[in-house]
C-alpha positions as CSV (number, residue, x, y, z in Angstrom):
1,X,37.4,-3.5,-1.0
2,X,36.3,-1.8,2.3
3,X,33.3,-3.3,4.1
4,X,30.0,-1.4,4.6
5,X,27.4,-2.9,7.0
6,X,23.8,-1.6,6.8
7,X,21.4,-2.6,9.6
8,X,17.7,-2.4,10.2
9,X,15.7,-3.9,13.0
10,X,13.4,-6.1,10.9
11,X,14.2,-7.7,7.5
12,X,11.3,-6.1,5.7
13,X,12.8,-2.7,6.4
14,X,16.1,-3.8,4.9
15,X,14.3,-5.2,1.8
16,X,11.9,-2.2,1.3
17,X,13.5,0.9,2.8
18,X,16.8,0.4,1.0
19,X,15.6,-1.3,-2.1
20,X,18.2,-1.0,-4.9
21,X,20.6,1.0,-2.7
22,X,22.5,-2.0,-1.4
23,X,23.2,-3.2,-4.9
24,X,24.3,0.2,-6.0
25,X,26.7,0.5,-3.1
26,X,28.1,-2.9,-3.7
27,X,29.9,-1.5,-6.7
28,X,32.1,0.5,-4.3
29,X,32.1,-1.5,-1.0
30,X,31.6,-5.1,0.2
31,X,28.1,-4.6,1.5
32,X,26.6,-6.7,4.3
33,X,23.0,-6.4,5.4
34,X,21.9,-7.2,8.9
35,X,18.4,-7.6,10.4
36,X,16.4,-10.0,12.4
37,X,15.7,-13.3,10.7
38,X,12.8,-13.7,8.3
39,X,11.9,-14.5,4.7
40,X,12.6,-10.9,3.6
41,X,16.3,-11.5,4.2
42,X,16.4,-14.1,1.4
43,X,14.7,-11.5,-0.8
44,X,17.5,-9.0,0.0
45,X,20.0,-11.6,-1.2
46,X,18.1,-12.1,-4.5
47,X,17.2,-8.4,-5.1
48,X,20.5,-6.8,-4.0
49,X,23.1,-9.5,-4.6
50,X,24.7,-8.8,-1.2
51,X,25.6,-10.9,1.8
52,X,23.2,-10.8,4.7
53,X,23.5,-11.9,8.4
54,X,20.6,-12.5,10.8
55,X,20.8,-11.0,14.3
56,X,17.6,-10.9,16.3
57,X,16.4,-7.5,17.4
58,X,13.0,-6.6,18.9
59,X,11.0,-3.5,18.2
60,X,9.8,-3.3,21.8
61,X,11.8,-2.4,25.0
62,X,13.4,-5.6,26.2
63,X,16.6,-5.1,28.1
64,X,17.8,-8.7,28.1
65,X,17.1,-9.3,24.4
66,X,18.6,-5.9,23.6
67,X,21.9,-6.7,25.4
68,X,22.0,-10.0,23.6
69,X,21.6,-8.1,20.3
70,X,24.4,-5.7,21.2
71,X,26.7,-8.6,22.1
72,X,26.0,-10.5,18.8
73,X,26.5,-7.3,16.8
74,X,29.8,-6.6,18.6
75,X,31.1,-10.1,18.0
76,X,30.2,-9.8,14.3
77,X,31.8,-6.4,13.9
78,X,35.0,-7.7,15.5
79,X,35.1,-10.5,13.1
80,X,34.3,-8.5,9.9
81,X,36.1,-5.2,10.8
82,X,33.9,-3.0,8.6
83,X,35.0,0.5,7.5
84,X,31.4,1.9,8.0
85,X,28.4,0.7,10.1
86,X,25.2,2.5,9.0
87,X,22.0,1.9,11.0
88,X,18.3,2.6,10.3
89,X,15.3,2.3,12.6
90,X,15.4,3.0,16.4
91,X,16.3,-0.4,17.9
92,X,18.9,-1.1,15.2
93,X,20.3,2.4,15.9
94,X,20.9,2.0,19.6
95,X,22.2,-1.6,19.4
96,X,24.2,-1.1,16.2
97,X,25.8,2.2,17.2
98,X,26.7,0.9,20.7
99,X,28.2,-2.3,19.4
100,X,30.1,-0.5,16.7
101,X,31.5,2.0,19.2
102,X,32.6,-0.9,21.5
103,X,34.2,-2.7,18.5
104,X,36.2,0.3,17.5
105,X,34.5,0.8,14.1
106,X,35.8,4.2,12.8
107,X,32.7,5.4,11.0
108,X,29.3,5.0,12.6
109,X,26.3,6.6,10.9
110,X,22.8,6.5,12.0
111,X,19.9,7.6,9.8
112,X,16.9,9.1,11.6
113,X,13.7,8.4,9.7
114,X,11.0,9.4,12.2
115,X,10.8,9.6,16.0
116,X,8.1,7.4,17.7
117,X,9.1,9.1,21.0
118,X,7.5,12.4,19.8
119,X,4.0,10.9,20.6
120,X,5.1,9.6,24.1
121,X,4.9,11.3,27.5
122,X,6.0,10.7,31.1
123,X,8.6,8.0,32.0
124,X,8.4,6.3,28.6
125,X,9.3,9.6,26.9
126,X,12.2,10.2,29.3
127,X,13.5,6.7,28.6
128,X,13.2,7.1,24.8
129,X,14.8,10.6,25.0
130,X,17.8,9.0,26.8
131,X,18.0,6.2,24.2
132,X,18.0,8.7,21.4
133,X,20.8,10.8,23.0
134,X,22.9,7.6,23.6
135,X,22.4,6.5,19.9
136,X,23.7,9.8,18.7
137,X,26.5,9.8,21.2
138,X,27.8,6.5,19.9
139,X,27.4,7.6,16.3
140,X,30.1,9.6,14.5
141,X,27.4,11.1,12.2
142,X,23.6,11.5,12.4
143,X,21.6,11.8,9.2
144,X,18.0,12.8,9.7
145,X,16.1,12.2,6.4
146,X,14.3,15.5,6.5
147,X,15.0,19.1,7.3
148,X,12.2,19.1,9.9
149,X,13.8,16.2,11.8
150,X,17.1,18.0,11.8
151,X,15.4,20.9,13.5
152,X,13.8,18.7,16.1
153,X,17.1,16.9,16.9
154,X,18.8,20.3,17.5
155,X,15.8,21.8,19.3
156,X,15.7,18.9,21.9
157,X,19.5,19.0,22.2
158,X,19.9,15.3,21.3
159,X,23.4,15.9,19.9
160,X,25.8,18.5,18.7
161,X,24.5,20.4,15.6
162,X,27.8,19.8,13.8
163,X,27.1,16.0,13.9
164,X,23.8,16.4,12.1
165,X,23.4,16.4,8.3
166,X,20.5,16.0,5.8
167,X,21.6,14.2,2.6
168,X,20.4,15.9,-0.6
169,X,16.9,17.2,-0.3
170,X,15.9,14.5,2.2
171,X,14.7,10.9,2.0
172,X,16.7,7.8,2.9
173,X,16.5,6.1,-0.5
174,X,14.8,8.5,-2.9
175,X,12.2,7.2,-5.3
176,X,12.4,5.0,-8.4
177,X,10.5,7.3,-10.7
178,X,10.6,4.7,-13.5
179,X,8.9,2.1,-11.3
180,X,6.4,4.4,-9.7
181,X,4.8,5.5,-12.9
182,X,1.1,5.0,-13.9
183,X,2.3,4.0,-17.3
184,X,3.7,0.8,-15.8
185,X,0.2,-0.3,-14.7
186,X,-1.9,-1.9,-17.5
187,X,-5.5,-1.0,-18.1
188,X,-6.4,-4.6,-17.6
189,X,-4.8,-4.7,-14.1
190,X,-6.5,-1.5,-13.1
191,X,-9.9,-2.6,-14.3
192,X,-9.4,-6.0,-12.7
193,X,-8.7,-4.4,-9.3
194,X,-11.7,-2.1,-9.6
195,X,-13.9,-5.1,-10.3
196,X,-12.3,-7.0,-7.3
197,X,-13.0,-4.1,-5.0
198,X,-16.5,-3.4,-6.5
199,X,-15.5,0.1,-7.5
200,X,-17.3,1.8,-10.4
201,X,-15.3,3.9,-12.9
202,X,-17.3,6.9,-11.7
203,X,-16.3,6.5,-8.0
204,X,-13.9,8.9,-6.4
205,X,-11.2,7.0,-4.6
206,X,-9.3,8.1,-1.5
207,X,-6.4,5.9,-0.6
208,X,-4.2,5.5,2.5
209,X,-1.0,3.4,2.3
210,X,1.0,2.6,5.5
211,X,0.6,0.8,8.8
212,X,-3.0,0.8,10.0
213,X,-2.2,2.4,13.4
214,X,-3.2,5.3,15.5
215,X,0.0,7.3,14.8
216,X,-0.8,7.3,11.1
217,X,-4.0,9.3,11.7
218,X,-6.3,6.4,10.8
219,X,-8.8,7.2,13.6
220,X,-9.2,10.7,12.1
221,X,-9.2,9.5,8.5
222,X,-11.9,6.8,9.0
223,X,-14.1,9.3,11.0
224,X,-13.7,12.0,8.3
225,X,-14.5,9.6,5.5
226,X,-17.4,8.1,7.4
227,X,-19.0,11.6,7.8
228,X,-18.2,12.4,4.1
229,X,-19.7,9.1,2.8
230,X,-23.1,10.0,4.3
231,X,-23.4,13.0,1.9
232,X,-21.5,11.5,-1.0
233,X,-22.4,8.0,-2.1
234,X,-19.9,7.7,-4.9
235,X,-16.7,7.8,-2.9
236,X,-14.5,5.0,-1.6
237,X,-11.6,4.7,0.9
238,X,-9.0,2.0,0.4
239,X,-6.7,1.3,3.4
240,X,-3.5,-0.5,2.2
241,X,-1.2,-1.8,4.9
242,X,-0.9,-4.1,7.9
243,X,-2.7,-3.7,11.2
244,X,-0.3,-3.5,14.2
245,X,-2.6,-3.9,17.1
246,X,0.1,-5.1,19.3
247,X,2.1,-1.8,19.0
248,X,-0.4,1.0,18.3
249,X,-4.1,-0.2,18.1
250,X,-6.9,1.8,16.6
251,X,-9.9,2.8,18.7
252,X,-12.7,0.3,18.9
253,X,-15.1,2.7,17.2
254,X,-12.7,3.1,14.3
255,X,-12.5,-0.7,13.8
256,X,-16.3,-0.8,13.9
257,X,-16.6,1.8,11.1
258,X,-14.0,0.1,9.0
259,X,-16.0,-3.2,9.3
260,X,-19.4,-1.7,8.8
261,X,-19.0,1.0,6.2
262,X,-19.3,-0.7,2.8
263,X,-17.3,2.1,1.1
264,X,-14.2,1.3,3.1
265,X,-11.9,-1.5,1.9
266,X,-9.1,-2.6,4.2
267,X,-6.9,-4.8,1.9
268,X,-4.0,-5.5,4.2
269,X,-0.3,-5.4,3.2
270,X,0.3,-5.3,-0.5
271,X,3.7,-5.8,-2.2
272,X,3.0,-3.8,-5.3
273,X,0.9,-0.7,-4.5
274,X,1.0,0.7,-8.0
275,X,-2.4,-0.7,-9.2
276,X,-4.0,0.7,-6.0
277,X,-2.5,4.1,-6.5
278,X,-3.5,4.0,-10.2
279,X,-7.2,3.5,-9.5
280,X,-7.2,6.2,-6.8
281,X,-7.7,10.0,-7.1
282,X,-6.0,11.3,-3.9
283,X,-3.6,9.9,-1.3
284,X,-4.8,10.8,2.2
285,X,-1.9,10.6,4.7
286,X,-2.9,12.4,8.0
287,X,0.1,11.0,10.0
288,X,1.1,12.4,13.4
289,X,4.8,11.9,12.9
290,X,7.1,11.0,10.0
291,X,10.7,11.0,8.9
292,X,10.4,11.4,5.1
293,X,7.4,9.4,4.0
294,X,8.1,7.1,1.1
295,X,4.4,6.7,0.3
296,X,4.0,10.4,-0.4
297,X,7.0,10.2,-2.8
298,X,5.5,7.1,-4.4
299,X,2.0,8.5,-4.9
300,X,3.3,11.9,-6.1
301,X,5.6,10.1,-8.6
302,X,2.4,8.5,-9.9
303,X,0.7,11.9,-10.4
304,X,-1.6,11.7,-7.4
305,X,-2.2,14.8,-5.2
306,X,-1.7,14.1,-1.5
307,X,-3.5,15.4,1.6
308,X,-0.9,15.4,4.3
309,X,-0.4,16.6,7.9
310,X,1.6,19.7,8.6
311,X,4.6,17.7,10.0
312,X,8.2,17.4,9.0
313,X,8.8,15.4,5.8
314,X,5.2,15.7,4.6
315,X,5.3,19.5,4.5
316,X,8.7,19.3,2.7
317,X,7.4,17.2,-0.2
318,X,4.0,18.8,-0.5
319,X,3.4,22.5,-1.1
320,X,-0.2,23.4,-0.1
321,X,-2.3,24.0,-3.2
322,X,0.6,23.2,-5.6
323,X,0.9,19.4,-5.5
324,X,-1.5,18.6,-2.6
325,X,-3.1,20.0,0.5
326,X,-1.6,20.4,4.0
327,X,-3.8,20.1,7.1
328,X,-3.2,20.2,10.9
329,X,-2.5,16.8,12.4
330,X,-5.3,15.1,14.5
331,X,-8.0,17.4,13.0
332,X,-11.0,15.5,11.7
333,X,-12.8,18.6,10.5
334,X,-9.8,19.9,8.5
335,X,-9.2,16.5,7.0
336,X,-12.9,16.1,6.0
337,X,-12.9,19.6,4.5
338,X,-9.7,18.9,2.5
339,X,-11.2,15.7,1.1
340,X,-14.4,17.5,0.2
341,X,-12.4,20.2,-1.6
342,X,-10.9,17.5,-3.7
343,X,-14.3,16.1,-4.5
344,X,-15.8,19.5,-5.5
345,X,-12.9,21.1,-7.3
346,X,-11.8,18.8,-10.2
347,X,-9.9,21.5,-12.0
348,X,-7.8,22.4,-9.0
349,X,-7.2,18.7,-8.3
350,X,-6.0,18.2,-11.8
351,X,-3.5,21.1,-11.5
352,X,-2.1,19.6,-8.3
353,X,-1.8,16.2,-10.1
354,X,0.0,17.8,-13.0
355,X,2.6,19.3,-10.6
356,X,3.1,16.2,-8.5
357,X,5.4,14.0,-10.6
358,X,7.8,16.8,-11.9
359,X,8.6,17.8,-8.3
360,X,9.6,14.2,-7.5
361,X,11.7,13.7,-10.6
362,X,13.5,17.0,-10.0
363,X,14.3,16.6,-6.3
364,X,14.0,12.9,-5.2
365,X,15.0,10.7,-8.0
366,X,16.7,7.6,-6.6
367,X,20.2,7.7,-8.1
368,X,20.5,11.4,-7.0
369,X,20.1,10.3,-3.4
370,X,22.3,7.3,-3.8
371,X,25.2,9.3,-5.3
372,X,24.8,11.9,-2.5
373,X,25.1,9.2,0.1
374,X,28.1,7.6,-1.8
375,X,29.8,11.0,-1.9
376,X,29.5,11.2,1.9
377,X,30.9,7.7,2.3
378,X,33.8,8.5,0.0
379,X,34.6,11.6,2.0
380,X,35.4,9.4,5.0
381,X,38.4,7.9,3.1
382,X,40.3,11.1,3.8
383,X,39.6,11.2,7.5
């Protein structure tokens, strides 16, 4: 059986972003997962039933550490001789593609799921542009996980257009529509969570799920909600996700509002988001940049309308007025107005909710994406 190596920078990405896909692919390939060390690697073994190997990679720019990562990956590839090396996330991309090229691996695929560099300027932007171009140069195929990302890659001339391909309708892993289903959350669990968060059944709940960082639009979301909560006392905002102050800190005034506004609950990272989505009315996701946001797929699969930024990925899943609302990024007023529209127009909100899940089931069901990726892998057998 031919070997397939899948790589992410950190183990939680391997566990979460590719959940289920590694087990599926192991029917056709000997699959090995690589990421930095951590408890999540053990969960990958348990969940996916595949071999894993720890190689340290940092998410920050660190030339010495990065060279060490490349060497360790190269050595591992020479030993294992995989048929395909497939990387995800920026640092795993540059290190994995370079090492695979040096090791003579015939098929080197990099999935692009967002570009942090789009928010950078100056020398750092120039450096990140160079890294992006080198990653794609070392790869034999580049798979952006949204049509918008494909357009960006071609626009900035990061690589040849014939190297770039979107699999299916987008997304790196699709969505498990059976798992992300409100029917799977018991009334008891939902009521218990409301009680824990001191939420009344009559409250209107906005929810955000993701990293609590500036790039996700948290400054604008907290400001918009803070303004709205002064006029509407029966609304709540739940922030689900980890703070990453070392990478992309929020403004001090945003942190102050989160701590002082009694209607905002920051609950941290949560393994099972389904009860939180179930008790909410609308997902608010005003991100500055995305690849193909899983959380929008997940909330939509659970029949929740989404307010999203007009950026790639988000504006491919959400059609304005059909299954959610689309607003300009970094626009507090537009975000507040969209949130208020949801509050004041329950019939329109219900229509959007009714349209949300069928769109996901039709276009982004998980096995549809897995089989599309498998077909691409199998096509390499003839090359």
